[in-house]
LOZA-822295 format. One record per residue (C-alpha): x, y, z; residue in three letters; residue number from 1. Coordinates in Angstrom, 1 decimal. Each point is the difference from the previous one (the first is absolute). Layout:
<recs>
X | Y | Z | ALA | NUM .
...
</recs>
This chain:
<recs>
5.2 | 13.4 | -12.3 | MET | 1 .
2.6 | 0.8 | 2.6 | GLU | 2 .
0.5 | -2.6 | 2.7 | ASN | 3 .
-0.8 | 2.2 | 2.9 | SER | 4 .
-3.4 | 0.7 | -1.5 | VAL | 5 .
-0.5 | -3.7 | -0.7 | LEU | 6 .
1.1 | -0.8 | 3.5 | ASP | 7 .
-2.7 | 2.3 | 1.4 | MET | 8 .
-2.7 | -1.5 | -2.3 | LYS | 9 .
1.0 | -3.5 | 1.0 | ILE | 10 .
-0.1 | 0.9 | 3.7 | LYS | 11 .
-3.4 | 1.6 | -0.5 | GLY | 12 .
-1.4 | -3.1 | -1.6 | THR | 13 .
1.5 | -2.2 | 2.7 | LEU | 14 .
-1.8 | 2.1 | 2.6 | GLU | 15 .
-3.3 | -1.2 | -1.6 | LYS | 16 .
1.0 | -3.6 | 0.4 | VAL | 17 .
1.4 | 0.3 | 3.6 | ARG | 18 .
-3.3 | 0.0 | 1.8 | PRO | 19 .
-1.0 | -3.4 | -1.5 | VAL | 20 .
3.4 | -1.5 | 1.1 | LEU | 21 .
-0.2 | 1.7 | 3.4 | GLN | 22 .
-3.4 | -1.5 | 0.7 | ARG | 23 .
1.7 | -3.4 | -0.1 | ASP | 24 .
3.0 | 1.1 | 2.1 | GLY | 25 .
2.3 | 0.7 | -2.9 | GLY | 26 .
1.5 | 2.9 | -1.8 | ASP | 27 .
2.0 | 0.9 | -3.1 | VAL | 28 .
3.0 | 2.3 | -0.2 | GLU | 29 .
1.3 | 1.6 | -3.2 | PHE | 30 .
3.7 | -0.7 | -0.5 | VAL | 31 .
0.8 | 1.3 | -3.4 | GLY | 32 .
-0.8 | 0.2 | -3.8 | PHE | 33 .
2.4 | -0.9 | -2.7 | GLU | 34 .
-0.4 | -1.2 | -3.6 | ASP | 35 .
-3.8 | -0.4 | 0.3 | GLY | 36 .
0.2 | -2.0 | 3.2 | LYS | 37 .
-1.4 | 1.2 | 3.2 | VAL | 38 .
1.8 | -1.5 | 3.0 | LYS | 39 .
-2.1 | -0.5 | 3.2 | VAL | 40 .
0.5 | -1.6 | 3.4 | ARG | 41 .
-3.0 | -1.8 | 1.5 | LEU | 42 .
-0.2 | 0.5 | 3.7 | LYS | 43 .
-1.8 | -1.4 | 3.0 | GLY | 44 .
-2.3 | -2.9 | -0.7 | ALA | 45 .
0.6 | 0.3 | -3.8 | CYS | 46 .
3.7 | -0.7 | 0.5 | GLY | 47 .
-0.6 | -3.7 | 0.7 | GLY | 48 .
-3.4 | -0.5 | -1.4 | CYS | 49 .
-0.4 | -2.9 | -2.5 | PRO | 50 .
-2.2 | 2.3 | -2.1 | GLY | 51 .
2.5 | 2.8 | -0.2 | ALA | 52 .
1.0 | -0.7 | -3.6 | THR | 53 .
-3.7 | 0.1 | -1.1 | MET | 54 .
-0.5 | 3.2 | 1.9 | THR | 55 .
3.1 | 1.5 | -1.6 | LEU | 56 .
-1.0 | -0.9 | -3.6 | LYS | 57 .
-3.8 | 0.1 | 0.1 | MET | 58 .
-0.5 | 3.1 | 2.3 | VAL | 59 .
3.1 | 2.1 | 0.1 | ILE | 60 .
1.4 | -0.5 | -3.5 | GLU | 61 .
-3.4 | 0.1 | -1.6 | LYS | 62 .
-0.9 | 3.3 | 1.5 | MET | 63 .
3.5 | 1.6 | -0.7 | LEU | 64 .
-0.1 | -1.1 | -3.6 | LYS | 65 .
-3.5 | 1.4 | -0.5 | GLN | 66 .
0.9 | 3.4 | 1.5 | GLU | 67 .
3.6 | 0.4 | -1.2 | ILE | 68 .
0.9 | -1.0 | -3.6 | SER | 69 .
3.8 | -0.1 | 0.8 | GLU | 70 .
-0.5 | -2.8 | 2.5 | VAL | 71 .
0.6 | -3.4 | -1.7 | LYS | 72 .
0.5 | -2.2 | 3.1 | GLU | 73 .
0.0 | 0.0 | 3.7 | VAL | 74 .
2.7 | -2.0 | 1.8 | VAL | 75 .
0.3 | -0.9 | 3.7 | ARG | 76 .
3.3 | 0.7 | 1.8 | VAL | 77 .
1.0 | -1.0 | 3.5 | ASP | 78 .
</recs>
């Protein structure tokens, strides 16, 4: 699948996660997709939260992998 189409699918899926993060004062920003890895930036309260890694893997990565077969991993960038 073409990256621009994948980018749109990834962004759409992240939109489903954002309200959960925003409720706790955080947010997620899509940075890019390459070689099966989705790069995101955690913002607001999520940026310095001790539970950020768990949120990244158990919420964001889990949902993206369920909805988009090309996604193999989600990584955090600063």
